[in-house]
LOFITI-975468 format. One line per 2 residues: number of its first residue (from 1); for each residue x, y, z of C-alpha. Coordinates in steps of 0.001 Angstrom, whole numbers, plus 500000, padded with zeros to 6 digits. Layout:
LOFITI-975468
NUM) X Y Z | ...
//
This chain:
LOFITI-975468
1) 868390 392565 294790 | 867926 394150 291353
3) 865614 396793 292821 | 868125 397423 295624
5) 870949 397788 293061 | 869015 400274 290905
7) 867979 402230 293980 | 871621 402481 295133
9) 872820 403670 291741 | 870187 406403 291698
11) 871710 407743 294924 | 869982 409345 297863
13) 867419 412081 297459 | 868821 414930 299609
15) 865329 416262 300339 | 863933 412933 301531
17) 866976 411155 302979 | 868786 414244 304359
19) 872137 412899 303043 | 874133 413535 299859
21) 875918 410161 299776 | 875210 406719 301145
23) 877011 405397 304216 | 876246 401996 305745
25) 874472 403706 308625 | 872295 405742 306257
27) 871611 402753 304024 | 870520 400665 306989
29) 867918 403264 307987 | 866792 403839 304387
31) 866408 400087 303732 | 864278 399827 306861
33) 862047 402702 305705 | 861775 401563 302097
35) 861656 397765 302370 | 860615 397274 306007
37) 863659 395087 306726 | 865827 395594 309796
39) 869443 394470 309358 | 872981 395035 310519
41) 875359 397430 308768 | 877656 394478 308066
43) 874879 392817 306063 | 874586 395973 303967
45) 878327 395684 303278 | 877936 392039 302266
47) 875117 392950 299871 | 877245 395666 298278
49) 880083 393176 297877 | 877713 390627 296325
51) 876523 393288 293869 | 880204 394038 293089
53) 879838 397612 294268 | 882826 399326 295840
55) 883076 402037 298455 | 884359 404590 295979
57) 883004 408009 296711 | 882674 410825 294239
59) 883941 414224 295109 | 881315 415839 297381
61) 879113 418621 296085 | 876637 420902 297719
63) 873077 420021 296629 | 872166 423704 296179
65) 875292 424813 294320 | 874822 427393 291591
67) 876603 426216 288431 | 875749 429412 286529
69) 877415 431555 289207 | 880445 429258 289160
71) 880865 429586 285381 | 880360 433368 285559
73) 883038 433598 288236 | 885449 431557 286108
75) 884925 433874 283144 | 885217 437162 285052
77) 887995 436391 287521 | 891571 437208 286569
79) 894148 434403 286569 | 896699 434599 289355
//
């Protein structure tokens, strides 16, 4: 369970998992690939509850966003 917890906190690798955030459906498939265990999505939910993890989701971001371009735009654009 400790390895599962650390793996969840690290988040999905967009290149490998093809997702930017975990959903039960994605976790089920990833657990099967990583640990070789087939389980129901409800079991994934029970594990998250046991680990005291909530379904809070951070604000989404694009994995290829350009932070330098964003900051440049902020500096050069005129306030409305």
